[in-house]
C-alpha positions as CSV (number, residue, x, y, z in Angstrom):
1,M,-1.3,178.2,-13.9
2,E,-1.2,174.6,-14.2
3,A,-0.2,171.9,-11.9
4,G,0.6,168.4,-13.9
5,I,0.2,165.5,-12.5
6,V,3.2,162.9,-13.4
7,G,4.0,159.3,-11.9
8,L,5.5,156.1,-13.4
9,P,3.3,154.3,-15.2
10,N,0.3,151.9,-13.5
11,V,0.3,153.9,-10.5
12,G,-3.0,155.1,-10.9
13,K,-2.4,158.5,-12.4
14,S,-5.0,159.0,-15.2
15,T,-7.5,157.1,-12.7
16,L,-6.8,160.2,-10.3
17,F,-7.0,162.6,-13.3
18,N,-10.5,161.5,-14.4
19,A,-12.0,161.2,-10.9
20,L,-11.6,164.6,-9.9
21,T,-12.7,166.4,-13.2
22,S,-15.4,163.5,-13.6
23,A,-13.8,162.2,-16.9
24,G,-15.4,159.3,-16.7
25,A,-14.4,155.9,-17.9
26,L,-10.6,155.0,-16.3
27,S,-7.6,154.6,-18.8
28,A,-6.3,150.8,-19.3
29,N,-4.1,149.2,-17.4
30,Y,-1.0,149.3,-20.0
31,P,2.2,151.8,-20.1
32,F,2.0,155.6,-21.7
33,A,-2.3,155.5,-21.7
34,T,-1.8,158.1,-22.1
35,I,0.3,160.2,-24.8
36,E,-1.3,163.3,-25.4
37,P,-1.6,165.6,-21.9
38,N,-5.9,165.8,-21.0
39,V,-6.4,169.1,-19.3
40,G,-8.8,169.6,-16.9
41,V,-10.5,172.5,-14.8
42,V,-11.5,171.1,-11.2
43,P,-13.1,173.6,-8.6
44,V,-11.6,174.4,-5.3
45,P,-13.7,173.3,-2.7
46,D,-13.9,176.4,-0.5
47,P,-16.6,176.3,2.4
48,R,-16.4,180.1,2.8
49,L,-18.5,180.5,-0.7
50,A,-20.9,178.6,2.0
51,T,-20.5,180.8,5.0
52,I,-21.0,184.1,2.5
53,N,-24.1,182.7,1.5
54,E,-25.7,182.2,4.6
55,F,-25.9,185.6,4.7
56,I,-25.8,186.8,1.2
57,T,-29.0,185.4,-0.8
58,T,-28.1,184.9,-4.4
59,E,-29.0,182.5,-7.6
60,K,-26.0,180.3,-7.9
61,V,-22.4,180.3,-6.1
62,I,-19.1,179.9,-8.6
63,P,-16.1,178.4,-7.1
64,A,-12.5,179.2,-7.8
65,S,-11.3,176.5,-10.1
66,L,-8.1,175.0,-10.8
67,R,-6.8,173.3,-14.3
68,L,-4.8,170.3,-14.0
69,V,-2.9,168.3,-16.8
70,D,-2.2,164.1,-16.5
71,I,0.7,163.7,-18.5
72,A,2.1,160.7,-19.5
73,G,3.9,158.1,-17.5
74,L,8.1,158.8,-17.3
75,V,9.9,155.9,-17.3
76,R,13.6,155.0,-16.1
77,G,16.0,156.6,-19.2
78,A,13.5,159.2,-20.2
79,S,16.3,162.1,-20.0
80,Q,17.9,160.0,-23.2
81,G,14.9,159.3,-24.3
82,E,13.2,156.1,-23.5
83,G,9.9,156.0,-23.5
84,L,7.9,158.8,-24.2
85,G,11.1,160.1,-22.5
86,N,11.5,164.1,-24.8
87,K,7.7,164.4,-24.4
88,F,6.5,163.8,-21.2
89,L,10.0,166.3,-20.4
90,S,8.3,168.8,-22.1
91,H,4.6,168.9,-20.7
92,V,6.1,169.3,-17.1
93,R,8.5,171.8,-18.7
94,E,5.4,173.8,-19.4
95,V,3.3,173.5,-15.7
96,D,3.5,175.5,-13.2
97,A,4.0,172.5,-10.1
98,I,3.9,168.9,-10.2
99,V,1.8,166.5,-8.1
100,Q,3.7,163.3,-8.2
101,V,1.3,160.0,-7.7
102,V,3.2,157.6,-6.2
103,R,1.7,154.2,-5.9
104,C,1.6,153.2,-2.1
105,F,-0.7,150.0,-2.1
106,E,0.3,146.2,-3.6
107,N,-2.5,144.7,-5.6
108,A,-5.4,146.7,-6.9
109,P,-9.0,146.9,-5.1
110,G,-10.4,142.9,-6.0
111,G,-6.4,141.5,-5.9
112,E,-6.4,142.1,-9.8
113,D,-2.7,142.5,-10.0
114,I,-1.9,145.8,-11.8
115,T,2.1,145.2,-13.3
116,H,4.5,147.8,-11.6
117,V,7.2,148.7,-14.5
118,E,9.6,148.6,-11.8
119,G,9.1,145.3,-11.0
120,S,8.1,145.4,-7.3
121,I,6.6,148.4,-5.1
122,D,8.9,151.3,-3.7
123,P,7.8,154.3,-3.9
124,I,10.7,156.1,-2.3
125,R,12.9,154.0,-5.4
126,D,9.9,156.0,-7.4
127,I,10.4,159.3,-6.5
128,R,14.0,158.5,-6.9
129,T,13.1,157.6,-10.0
130,I,11.5,160.3,-11.2
131,E,13.6,163.8,-9.5
132,A,16.5,162.0,-10.9
133,E,15.5,162.1,-14.7
134,L,14.2,165.4,-14.0
135,I,17.8,166.7,-12.5
136,L,19.2,164.8,-15.3
137,S,17.6,166.8,-17.6
138,D,18.2,170.2,-16.1
139,L,22.0,169.5,-16.5
140,Q,21.5,168.7,-20.3
141,T,19.6,172.4,-20.6
142,L,22.1,173.9,-18.3
143,E,24.8,172.4,-20.3
144,S,23.3,173.6,-23.7
145,A,22.7,177.0,-21.8
146,L,26.3,178.0,-20.9
147,P,27.6,178.5,-24.2
148,K,25.3,180.8,-25.5
149,A,25.2,182.5,-22.2
150,Q,29.1,182.7,-22.2
151,R,29.2,184.4,-25.7
152,A,25.5,186.7,-25.2
153,M,27.7,188.3,-21.6
154,R,30.8,188.7,-24.0
155,G,28.7,191.4,-25.6
156,K,28.6,193.2,-22.0
157,D,24.4,191.6,-21.7
158,P,24.0,192.0,-18.2
159,E,21.1,189.2,-18.1
160,A,23.2,186.7,-19.8
161,A,25.8,187.5,-16.8
162,A,23.3,186.0,-14.7
163,R,22.3,183.3,-16.6
164,V,26.2,181.8,-16.4
165,A,26.1,182.8,-12.8
166,A,23.2,181.1,-12.0
167,I,24.1,177.8,-14.7
168,T,27.6,177.8,-12.2
169,A,25.6,178.0,-9.4
170,L,23.8,175.0,-10.2
171,T,25.2,172.8,-12.0
172,P,27.2,171.1,-8.7
173,I,24.1,171.0,-7.4
174,L,22.1,168.6,-9.5
175,E,25.6,166.9,-10.2
176,D,25.5,166.3,-6.8
177,G,21.5,164.2,-7.2
178,R,20.1,167.3,-5.4
179,V,16.7,169.6,-7.3
180,A,17.1,172.9,-8.2
181,R,14.4,174.1,-6.3
182,T,16.9,172.9,-2.7
183,Y,19.0,175.7,-3.7
184,T,18.7,180.0,-2.7
185,P,20.2,182.5,-5.1
186,A,22.8,184.2,-3.5
187,N,20.9,187.4,-5.1
188,K,18.4,189.3,-6.9
189,D,20.5,188.7,-10.5
190,E,20.8,184.9,-9.9
191,A,17.6,184.6,-9.0
192,M,16.2,186.4,-12.2
193,G,18.8,184.1,-14.0
194,M,17.7,181.0,-12.6
195,R,14.1,181.5,-13.2
196,S,15.2,182.4,-17.4
197,L,16.7,179.0,-17.2
198,G,13.2,177.5,-16.7
199,L,14.4,174.4,-15.2
200,I,11.5,171.7,-14.2
201,T,13.1,171.2,-10.5
202,T,13.2,174.8,-9.6
203,K,8.9,173.6,-9.6
204,P,7.6,173.1,-5.7
205,V,6.3,169.1,-6.7
206,L,3.4,168.0,-3.7
207,Y,3.0,163.8,-3.5
208,A,0.2,162.5,-3.9
209,A,0.0,158.7,-2.5
210,N,-1.7,155.8,-4.9
211,V,-2.7,154.3,-0.9
212,D,-4.8,151.2,-0.6
213,E,-9.0,150.9,0.4
214,T,-8.0,150.0,3.5
215,D,-6.3,152.6,4.7
216,P,-8.6,155.8,2.8
217,N,-6.0,157.8,5.3
218,G,-2.7,157.5,4.2
219,Q,-1.4,155.8,7.9
220,G,0.4,152.0,6.3
221,P,3.7,151.9,6.1
222,L,4.3,152.9,2.6
223,A,1.9,155.6,2.8
224,S,3.8,156.7,5.9
225,K,7.2,156.2,3.9
226,V,6.2,159.2,1.1
227,R,5.0,161.8,4.2
228,E,8.0,161.2,5.8
229,H,10.2,162.0,2.9
230,A,8.2,164.8,1.7
231,E,8.7,166.2,5.1
232,R,12.3,166.1,5.3
233,E,12.4,167.9,1.5
234,G,9.9,171.4,3.0
235,S,7.4,169.7,0.9
236,R,3.3,168.1,1.3
237,M,1.9,164.8,0.8
238,I,-2.1,163.6,0.3
239,P,-2.8,160.5,0.8
240,V,-5.7,159.1,-1.5
241,C,-7.2,156.2,-3.3
242,A,-8.4,156.2,-6.4
243,K,-10.5,153.3,-6.3
244,I,-12.7,154.7,-3.7
245,E,-11.9,158.7,-4.8
246,S,-13.5,157.5,-8.5
247,E,-16.4,155.6,-6.8
248,L,-17.4,159.1,-4.9
249,S,-17.1,161.2,-7.7
250,E,-20.2,158.8,-9.4
251,L,-22.0,159.6,-6.3
252,D,-24.9,162.1,-5.5
253,E,-24.2,164.2,-2.1
254,D,-26.5,161.5,-0.1
255,D,-24.8,158.5,-1.0
256,K,-21.5,160.5,-1.3
257,R,-22.0,161.7,2.7
258,E,-22.5,158.4,4.0
259,M,-20.2,156.4,1.7
260,L,-16.8,158.5,3.8
261,A,-19.0,157.9,6.7
262,D,-18.5,154.1,6.1
263,M,-15.0,154.8,5.1
264,G,-14.0,157.3,8.4
265,M,-13.3,160.2,6.2
266,D,-14.3,164.1,6.2
267,E,-14.7,164.9,3.0
268,P,-12.9,163.4,-0.4
269,A,-9.0,162.9,-0.3
270,L,-9.4,165.1,-4.1
271,N,-10.7,168.1,-2.1
272,K,-7.7,168.1,0.1
273,L,-5.5,167.3,-3.5
274,A,-7.5,170.2,-5.3
275,R,-6.8,172.8,-2.2
276,S,-3.1,171.8,-1.5
277,A,-2.6,172.2,-6.0
278,Y,-4.5,175.5,-5.4
279,E,-1.8,176.6,-2.8
280,L,1.2,175.2,-4.5
281,L,1.0,177.0,-7.2
282,G,0.9,180.3,-4.8
283,L,-3.1,181.5,-5.9
284,Q,-5.7,183.0,-3.2
285,S,-9.2,183.3,-3.5
286,Y,-10.9,187.0,-2.8
287,Y,-15.0,187.0,-3.4
288,T,-17.8,189.1,-5.1
289,A,-21.1,188.4,-3.3
290,G,-24.7,189.7,-4.9
291,P,-28.3,189.0,-5.5
292,K,-26.5,187.4,-9.3
293,E,-23.4,185.2,-8.3
294,I,-21.8,184.8,-5.3
295,R,-17.9,183.7,-6.7
296,A,-14.4,183.3,-5.7
297,W,-12.1,184.7,-8.4
298,T,-8.3,183.6,-8.1
299,I,-5.6,185.4,-7.9
300,P,-1.5,185.5,-7.3
301,K,-0.4,186.2,-3.2
302,G,0.3,189.5,-3.9
303,T,-1.6,191.1,-5.9
304,R,-2.5,194.2,-5.6
305,G,-6.5,195.7,-5.7
306,P,-5.9,197.5,-9.2
307,Q,-5.0,193.3,-10.9
308,A,-6.6,191.4,-9.0
309,A,-9.9,193.9,-10.8
310,G,-8.5,192.8,-13.9
311,V,-9.1,189.1,-13.0
312,I,-12.6,190.3,-13.4
313,H,-13.0,192.8,-17.1
314,T,-9.3,194.7,-17.8
315,D,-12.2,197.5,-17.9
316,F,-12.2,196.9,-14.1
317,E,-8.3,197.5,-13.8
318,R,-7.6,200.1,-16.1
319,G,-10.3,202.4,-15.3
320,F,-9.6,201.6,-10.5
321,I,-10.4,204.0,-7.8
322,R,-10.4,202.2,-5.6
323,V,-12.1,199.1,-4.0
324,E,-14.6,198.6,-1.1
325,V,-12.8,195.4,0.9
326,Y,-14.5,194.0,3.8
327,G,-12.9,189.7,5.2
328,V,-15.4,186.5,5.4
329,D,-15.4,186.6,9.2
330,D,-16.4,190.1,9.6
331,L,-19.7,189.0,8.3
332,V,-20.1,185.4,10.5
333,E,-20.2,188.6,13.6
334,F,-22.3,191.0,11.4
335,K,-24.4,189.0,10.1
336,S,-24.6,191.4,7.0
337,E,-22.9,194.0,4.7
338,K,-24.6,196.6,6.4
339,A,-23.8,195.9,9.9
340,I,-20.5,195.4,8.8
341,K,-20.1,199.6,7.3
342,E,-22.1,200.7,10.0
343,A,-19.1,198.7,12.7
344,G,-16.3,200.4,10.0
345,R,-15.7,197.1,9.7
346,M,-15.9,198.3,5.8
347,R,-12.7,198.9,4.6
348,V,-11.8,201.6,1.8
349,E,-8.1,201.0,-0.5
350,G,-6.6,201.8,-3.5
351,K,-4.7,201.2,-6.0
352,E,-1.4,199.8,-3.1
353,Y,-3.2,197.5,-1.0
354,V,-1.8,194.1,-1.3
355,M,-5.5,191.2,-1.2
356,R,-5.8,189.1,1.3
357,D,-7.3,185.6,1.4
358,A,-11.0,185.8,2.0
359,D,-11.2,188.9,1.1
360,V,-14.8,190.3,-0.2
361,C,-15.1,193.0,-2.6
362,H,-17.1,195.4,-4.0
363,F,-14.5,196.8,-7.1
364,L,-15.2,201.2,-7.8
365,F,-14.1,202.2,-11.3
366,N,-14.4,204.5,-14.2
367,V,-13.9,204.0,-18.4
């Protein structure tokens, strides 16, 4: 699963992507510095791995990872082909969630002027600009999908009937300027039809407010507007200063801690951004722990035991027998797996077990 980083040109989108992935030099200051999307794999900071390592000695610790896609900057009129409109929209359609970078600073650090594509700084206008283009694109999708679905429905195709119902329900929502994710399907069939349409505005959104280095915690008026907007629509906002994060990404751990203390920050904002994007995708982690490695494995929420085992190796899923499982909190309380077993807190679960976040697992299988 992937999260796409989107935004208008010159809002700091590629700078944040480079800091997240430690990808090197910053993009040039001109629109469409990103043309083809860059893909990065970002570790998801997880303090529970260090907690496990306090009680289980290992050779290496491997965190979960998140795939991020840096997508070309959008401009007004993208749905009509302006700028890199069609390419932008096709790339957004392929990701599972959207991280929208919103400019919440006036000038770049050092005082140099970075021209905003709209000529002034207004984060809510920027959010509305991208939202409007995505809505228009979705309306075009519905308009082209309806005749095809109606023809298939006449052939008694139940899936086509579900699509027609979804299109009929969603069209007035989008025409009213609202995104598709605000609509609650009337029934399972309509929900299935809605999913089959692949609309961009059904995707969950996280706002990354790119703030000035004098306001790293996003308490200023511009960032506050974005936070309030996100709260109203049930989304989340993470304040991030691309300049600070870029500098932090190049420091060793001691210097990083010193800089964070000087800035009044408890951790890099990109840590919070990565974790929030992970949650936005509906993902969670479970762990395996032994002398060779302690590792976080990524699964969608609601995954059952055999499918979770299959993330490690397909043989584990095919030959799944059971899983011995305990929580990280159990390890903190009892200090060792042996003590957890003796206290009766090591659970044995079968094929119907729904994995919990922070499970530590030993899978038993036979192939």
